C-alpha positions as CSV (number, residue, x, y, z in Angstrom):
1,M,0.0,0.0,0.0
2,H,1.5,3.3,-1.0
3,T,0.9,7.0,-0.3
4,G,-1.2,7.6,-3.4
5,E,-3.6,4.9,-2.4
6,L,-3.8,6.3,1.1
7,R,-4.5,9.8,-0.2
8,V,-7.4,8.6,-2.5
9,S,-8.9,6.4,0.2
10,L,-8.8,9.1,2.8
11,H,-10.4,11.6,0.4
12,V,-13.2,9.2,-0.4
13,R,-13.9,8.5,3.2
14,G,-13.9,12.1,4.1
15,L,-11.1,11.8,6.6
16,R,-9.0,14.5,5.0
17,N,-9.1,17.9,6.7
18,R,-9.3,20.3,3.8
19,S,-8.6,23.3,6.0
20,T,-5.1,22.1,7.1
21,A,-2.4,24.0,5.3
22,N,0.2,21.2,5.5
23,K,-1.1,18.4,3.2
24,D,1.5,15.9,4.4
25,T,0.4,16.4,8.0
26,T,-3.2,16.1,7.0
27,I,-2.6,12.7,5.4
28,C,-0.6,11.4,8.4
29,L,-3.3,12.4,10.8
30,G,-5.9,10.7,8.6
31,C,-3.9,7.6,8.4
32,V,-4.3,6.9,12.1
33,L,-8.1,6.6,11.5
34,F,-7.6,4.9,8.2
35,L,-5.6,2.0,9.7
36,Y,-8.5,0.8,11.8
37,C,-11.0,0.8,9.0
38,F,-8.8,-0.3,6.2
39,E,-9.5,-4.1,6.2
40,D,-13.2,-3.6,7.0
41,V,-13.5,-1.3,4.0
42,L,-11.9,-3.8,1.7
43,Q,-14.1,-6.6,3.0
44,G,-17.2,-4.4,2.8
45,A,-16.4,-3.5,-0.8
46,Q,-16.0,-7.3,-1.5
47,V,-12.6,-6.9,-3.2
48,I,-11.8,-10.5,-3.8
49,F,-8.8,-10.5,-6.2
50,R,-6.0,-11.4,-3.7
51,K,-7.1,-15.0,-3.3
52,P,-7.1,-15.9,-7.0
53,L,-3.9,-14.0,-7.6
54,A,-2.2,-16.0,-4.8
55,E,-3.5,-19.2,-6.3
56,S,-2.2,-18.3,-9.7
57,L,1.2,-17.6,-8.2
58,D,1.1,-20.8,-6.3
59,A,0.5,-22.8,-9.5
60,A,3.4,-21.0,-11.2
61,I,5.8,-21.6,-8.4
62,K,5.1,-25.3,-8.5
63,Q,5.9,-25.3,-12.2
64,V,9.1,-23.3,-11.9
65,F,10.4,-24.7,-8.6
66,P,9.1,-28.3,-8.6
67,D,11.9,-29.5,-6.3
68,K,11.4,-26.9,-3.6
69,T,8.9,-27.1,-0.7
70,Q,6.7,-24.1,0.0
71,S,8.7,-23.3,3.1
72,Q,11.9,-23.1,1.0
73,I,10.4,-20.5,-1.4
74,K,11.4,-17.0,-0.2
75,I,8.8,-14.4,-1.2
76,I,8.7,-10.6,-1.0
77,D,5.3,-9.0,-0.7
78,A,5.8,-5.5,-2.3
79,G,3.3,-2.9,-1.2
80,A,2.2,-5.3,1.5
81,G,-0.1,-2.9,3.3
82,T,-1.7,-4.7,6.2
83,G,-0.8,-8.1,4.8
84,L,-3.9,-9.3,3.0
85,A,-2.0,-10.8,0.0
86,G,0.6,-12.3,2.3
87,L,-2.2,-13.9,4.3
88,E,-3.5,-15.6,1.2
89,L,-0.1,-17.1,0.4
90,F,0.3,-18.1,4.1
91,K,-2.9,-20.1,3.8
92,L,-1.5,-21.9,0.8
93,G,1.5,-23.0,2.9
94,Y,4.1,-20.3,2.2
95,T,5.9,-19.4,5.4
96,N,9.0,-17.6,4.3
97,I,7.6,-14.2,3.4
98,D,8.9,-10.7,3.9
99,A,6.8,-7.5,3.6
100,L,7.8,-4.2,1.9
101,D,5.7,-1.1,2.3
102,I,6.2,2.7,2.4
103,S,4.0,3.0,5.6
104,Q,5.3,1.9,8.9
105,E,1.8,2.1,10.3
106,M,0.6,-0.4,7.7
107,L,3.5,-2.7,8.5
108,N,2.7,-2.5,12.2
109,E,-0.8,-3.9,11.3
110,A,0.7,-6.5,9.0
111,K,3.0,-7.7,11.8
112,K,0.0,-8.6,13.9
113,K,-0.9,-11.4,11.4
114,N,2.4,-13.2,12.3
115,I,3.0,-14.3,8.7
116,Y,6.1,-12.2,7.8
117,K,9.7,-13.0,8.6
118,K,10.9,-9.4,8.0
119,L,9.2,-6.0,7.6
120,I,10.9,-3.5,5.4
121,C,9.7,0.2,5.4
122,A,10.8,1.8,2.2
123,P,9.2,3.3,-0.9
124,L,9.2,1.2,-4.1
125,T,10.9,3.4,-6.7
126,E,13.7,3.1,-9.2
127,Q,16.2,3.6,-6.4
128,R,17.8,0.5,-4.9
129,I,16.4,-0.6,-1.5
130,S,19.5,-1.3,0.6
131,E,17.8,-3.8,2.9
132,I,17.2,-6.1,0.0
133,E,20.0,-8.0,-1.8
134,T,20.0,-8.6,-5.5
135,G,18.3,-11.9,-6.3
136,E,17.3,-12.4,-2.7
137,Y,13.9,-13.8,-3.4
138,H,12.4,-16.7,-5.4
139,T,9.3,-14.7,-6.2
140,M,7.5,-11.4,-5.6
141,I,3.8,-10.7,-5.2
142,S,2.5,-7.1,-5.5
143,T,-1.2,-6.4,-5.2
144,G,-2.9,-3.0,-5.8
145,T,0.4,-1.3,-6.0
146,L,1.2,-0.8,-9.7
147,A,-0.7,2.4,-10.5
148,I,1.0,5.6,-11.5
149,A,-0.2,7.4,-8.3
150,H,1.7,4.8,-6.3
151,V,4.7,3.4,-8.3
152,T,6.2,4.6,-11.6
153,P,7.0,2.2,-14.4
154,E,10.8,2.8,-13.8
155,A,10.4,1.1,-10.4
156,V,9.7,-2.2,-12.1
157,E,13.4,-2.7,-12.7
158,E,14.0,-2.5,-8.9
159,M,11.3,-5.2,-8.5
160,I,13.1,-7.4,-10.9
161,R,16.4,-6.8,-9.1
162,M,15.0,-8.4,-5.9
163,V,14.2,-11.7,-7.6
164,K,16.6,-14.5,-8.6
165,P,17.1,-15.2,-12.3
166,G,14.5,-17.9,-13.0
167,G,12.2,-16.6,-10.3
168,L,8.8,-14.9,-10.7
169,V,7.4,-11.4,-10.4
170,C,3.6,-11.5,-9.9
171,F,1.4,-8.4,-9.8
172,S,-2.2,-7.2,-10.3
173,M,-3.1,-4.2,-12.3
174,R,-6.4,-2.5,-13.1
175,L,-7.4,-2.7,-16.7
176,S,-7.3,1.1,-17.0
177,H,-3.7,1.3,-15.7
178,V,-2.1,-1.3,-18.1
179,K,-1.4,1.3,-20.9
180,E,0.8,3.3,-18.4
181,Y,3.1,0.3,-18.0
182,E,2.9,-1.5,-21.3
183,E,5.9,0.3,-22.8
184,K,8.2,-0.5,-19.8
185,M,7.0,-4.1,-19.6
186,L,7.7,-4.6,-23.3
187,E,11.1,-2.9,-23.0
188,L,12.1,-5.3,-20.2
189,E,11.1,-8.2,-22.3
190,T,12.9,-7.0,-25.4
191,T,16.1,-6.4,-23.5
192,G,16.0,-9.8,-21.9
193,K,15.3,-8.8,-18.3
194,W,12.2,-11.0,-18.1
195,E,9.7,-12.9,-20.1
196,T,5.9,-13.3,-19.8
197,F,5.0,-16.4,-17.9
198,S,1.2,-15.8,-17.8
199,K,-1.4,-13.1,-18.2
200,E,-5.0,-13.5,-17.3
201,K,-8.0,-11.6,-16.0
202,I,-9.2,-12.5,-12.5
203,P,-12.2,-11.5,-10.5
204,Y,-11.7,-8.2,-8.7
205,S,-15.0,-7.2,-7.0
206,E,-18.6,-8.3,-6.7
207,K,-19.8,-4.7,-6.2
208,S,-21.6,-3.1,-9.1
209,D,-19.8,0.2,-8.8
210,L,-16.3,-1.4,-8.9
211,P,-14.4,-3.2,-11.7
212,K,-15.5,-6.8,-12.1
213,E,-12.0,-8.0,-13.3
214,I,-8.3,-7.1,-12.9
215,H,-5.2,-8.1,-14.8
216,A,-2.9,-10.7,-13.2
217,F,0.6,-10.8,-14.6
218,I,3.4,-13.2,-13.9
219,F,6.8,-12.7,-15.4
220,K,9.8,-14.9,-15.2
221,V,13.1,-13.1,-14.4
222,L,15.9,-13.7,-16.8
223,Q,18.6,-11.4,-15.5
224,N,18.9,-8.7,-12.9
């Protein structure tokens, strides 16, 4: 979960104090309230895409790493928020998961789920995250993070850097956001950084006023 998503959500829920001059202060104060309602909001909105995305990644991992047990697969949950995607993977038997998020408050909530080995507070940008070694993970999952307001296309190269050659990068993206990343995704494929493993549409929400489907991408890392 990244700052852009927090800003939009706070605005929608009317938690943002429009009269405050310092916008950053306004957002931080609102986040305190936002933390306690975040998961209830998602459940109330019937956002359901994390489970099928985790299941797609699980199937891909079993194809790519047939000789490894689930506990041997090291995963980074990028834009982990309060840990909803990590929880779905944990339910599938994955126990070696780290969380990365820009918000320490969100990570504090994620920690309560007792599913993460390590919690890393850092923004996902084109800059190298010092706490993460090159090729440290077998796979990455990122849900609800790749949108221009949260993460720029240039940051995708840093995502690739974290994953071993032969490993997987899995992320969701709203249909309306794909065009913003298409050029970068194609460039990375053309230059031999990764190759498409799978692309599908999965259910996103059962609410009539939200998108019905979302894209699920899985890429295989070739070099980082």
